GUBA-92557 format. One record per residue (C-alpha): x, y, z negated. Coordinates in steps of 0.05 Angstrom, whole numbers, plus 32768, in hexadecimal, padded with zeros to 4 digits. Layout:
<node><u>X</u><v>Y</v><w>Z</w></node>
...
***
This chain:
<node><u>831D</u><v>81E9</v><w>80CA</w></node>
<node><u>82F5</u><v>81C5</v><w>8094</w></node>
<node><u>8318</u><v>81ED</v><w>805F</w></node>
<node><u>8306</u><v>822D</v><w>8084</w></node>
<node><u>82BC</u><v>821C</v><w>8088</w></node>
<node><u>82BA</u><v>8206</v><w>8040</w></node>
<node><u>82DD</u><v>8246</v><w>802B</w></node>
<node><u>82A9</u><v>826D</v><w>8052</w></node>
<node><u>8271</u><v>8246</v><w>8030</w></node>
<node><u>828F</u><v>8257</v><w>7FEC</w></node>
<node><u>8292</u><v>82A0</v><w>8000</w></node>
<node><u>8248</u><v>829E</v><w>8012</w></node>
<node><u>8239</u><v>827D</v><w>7FCE</w></node>
<node><u>825F</u><v>82B6</v><w>7FAB</w></node>
<node><u>8239</u><v>82E9</v><w>7FD4</w></node>
<node><u>81F7</u><v>82C8</v><w>7FC1</w></node>
<node><u>8208</u><v>82CC</v><w>7F77</w></node>
<node><u>8217</u><v>8316</v><w>7F7E</w></node>
<node><u>81DB</u><v>8327</v><w>7FA9</w></node>
<node><u>81A4</u><v>8351</v><w>7F8B</w></node>
<node><u>816F</u><v>8344</v><w>7FBF</w></node>
<node><u>8150</u><v>82FE</v><w>7FBF</w></node>
<node><u>814F</u><v>82FE</v><w>800C</w></node>
<node><u>819A</u><v>830A</v><w>800F</w></node>
<node><u>81A6</u><v>82D5</v><w>7FDA</w></node>
<node><u>817C</u><v>82A2</v><w>8000</w></node>
<node><u>819D</u><v>82B2</v><w>8042</w></node>
<node><u>81E3</u><v>82AA</v><w>8024</w></node>
<node><u>81D0</u><v>8267</v><w>8004</w></node>
<node><u>81B3</u><v>824D</v><w>8045</w></node>
<node><u>81F2</u><v>8263</v><w>806B</w></node>
<node><u>821E</u><v>823F</v><w>8038</w></node>
<node><u>81F5</u><v>8200</v><w>803D</w></node>
<node><u>81F8</u><v>8201</v><w>8089</w></node>
<node><u>8244</u><v>8208</v><w>8088</w></node>
<node><u>824B</u><v>81CE</v><w>8057</w></node>
<node><u>821E</u><v>81A2</v><w>8082</w></node>
<node><u>8249</u><v>81B3</v><w>80C0</w></node>
<node><u>8288</u><v>819D</v><w>809B</w></node>
<node><u>8267</u><v>815C</v><w>8084</w></node>
<node><u>824B</u><v>814C</v><w>80C8</w></node>
<node><u>8290</u><v>8155</v><w>80E7</w></node>
<node><u>82AE</u><v>8126</v><w>80B2</w></node>
<node><u>8279</u><v>80F2</v><w>80C3</w></node>
<node><u>8282</u><v>80F7</v><w>810E</w></node>
<node><u>82B7</u><v>80C0</v><w>8110</w></node>
<node><u>8291</u><v>807E</v><w>8114</w></node>
<node><u>82CD</u><v>8056</v><w>80FA</w></node>
<node><u>82DB</u><v>807C</v><w>80B9</w></node>
<node><u>82C0</u><v>80AF</v><w>8087</w></node>
<node><u>82E1</u><v>80C9</v><w>8048</w></node>
<node><u>82B2</u><v>80DA</v><w>800F</w></node>
<node><u>82C1</u><v>811F</v><w>7FF4</w></node>
<node><u>82A5</u><v>814A</v><w>7FBC</w></node>
<node><u>828B</u><v>817D</v><w>7FED</w></node>
<node><u>8267</u><v>8148</v><w>8017</w></node>
<node><u>821B</u><v>814A</v><w>8016</w></node>
<node><u>81FC</u><v>810B</v><w>7FFA</w></node>
<node><u>81D7</u><v>80F6</v><w>8039</w></node>
<node><u>8214</u><v>80F7</v><w>8066</w></node>
<node><u>8235</u><v>80B5</v><w>804E</w></node>
<node><u>81EF</u><v>8096</v><w>8048</w></node>
<node><u>81E1</u><v>80A6</v><w>8092</w></node>
<node><u>8227</u><v>808F</v><w>80A7</w></node>
<node><u>821C</u><v>804C</v><w>8085</w></node>
<node><u>81D5</u><v>8045</v><w>80A1</w></node>
<node><u>81F2</u><v>804D</v><w>80E7</w></node>
<node><u>821A</u><v>800E</v><w>80DA</w></node>
<node><u>81E0</u><v>7FE6</v><w>80BE</w></node>
<node><u>81EE</u><v>7FF2</v><w>8074</w></node>
<node><u>81C6</u><v>8011</v><w>803C</w></node>
<node><u>81EA</u><v>8044</v><w>8011</w></node>
<node><u>81CF</u><v>805E</v><w>7FCF</w></node>
<node><u>81EF</u><v>8099</v><w>7FAD</w></node>
<node><u>81FB</u><v>8090</v><w>7F63</w></node>
<node><u>821F</u><v>80B2</v><w>7F29</w></node>
<node><u>8266</u><v>80A2</v><w>7F40</w></node>
<node><u>825E</u><v>8095</v><w>7F8A</w></node>
<node><u>8238</u><v>8068</v><w>7FB9</w></node>
<node><u>8221</u><v>8020</v><w>7FB8</w></node>
<node><u>8222</u><v>8005</v><w>7FFF</w></node>
<node><u>8204</u><v>7FC3</v><w>8014</w></node>
<node><u>81EA</u><v>7F9C</v><w>8050</w></node>
<node><u>81BB</u><v>7F60</v><w>804C</w></node>
<node><u>81D8</u><v>7F2B</v><w>801E</w></node>
<node><u>821F</u><v>7F46</v><w>801C</w></node>
<node><u>823E</u><v>7F5B</v><w>7FDA</w></node>
<node><u>8236</u><v>7FA4</v><w>7FC9</w></node>
<node><u>826F</u><v>7FD4</v><w>7FD8</w></node>
<node><u>827E</u><v>800D</v><w>7FA8</w></node>
<node><u>829D</u><v>804D</v><w>7FC3</w></node>
<node><u>82AC</u><v>808E</v><w>7FA0</w></node>
<node><u>82C7</u><v>80D3</v><w>7FAD</w></node>
<node><u>8309</u><v>80CF</v><w>7FD3</w></node>
<node><u>82FC</u><v>8089</v><w>7FED</w></node>
<node><u>82FA</u><v>807D</v><w>8038</w></node>
<node><u>82C6</u><v>8050</v><w>8058</w></node>
<node><u>82E1</u><v>802A</v><w>8093</w></node>
<node><u>82B8</u><v>8008</v><w>80CA</w></node>
<node><u>82DC</u><v>7FD0</v><w>80EF</w></node>
<node><u>82A4</u><v>7FC2</v><w>8120</w></node>
<node><u>8285</u><v>7F8E</v><w>80F3</w></node>
<node><u>8285</u><v>7FA6</v><w>80AC</w></node>
<node><u>8294</u><v>7FE0</v><w>807F</w></node>
<node><u>82CF</u><v>7FDC</v><w>804F</w></node>
<node><u>82E9</u><v>800F</v><w>801D</w></node>
<node><u>832F</u><v>802B</v><w>8019</w></node>
<node><u>8335</u><v>8045</v><w>7FD2</w></node>
<node><u>8350</u><v>808A</v><w>7FC5</w></node>
<node><u>8397</u><v>808B</v><w>7FAB</w></node>
***
């Protein structure tokens, strides 16, 4: 289903680039953004894991980490995640963040 919604978002993006009227272009861009947000929210719905993807909006992993008491800052190649005095965790695209009930760990992409 995620692929279907992302495909539809890409179709709206293509339609926006072909649109002559600014109103149509804006409507298509807003629809594409909404579809991408729906996919990202679904991916972040599992409180025990989230996989960082290229199509994921920046604030989704930040919000997921915040729900577990961590701060997450997006950077050039991924996220820096930290809580209180704990060492920082680095996670990039393809990595999965796992919550074990006490702390976040990263399973690196293969």
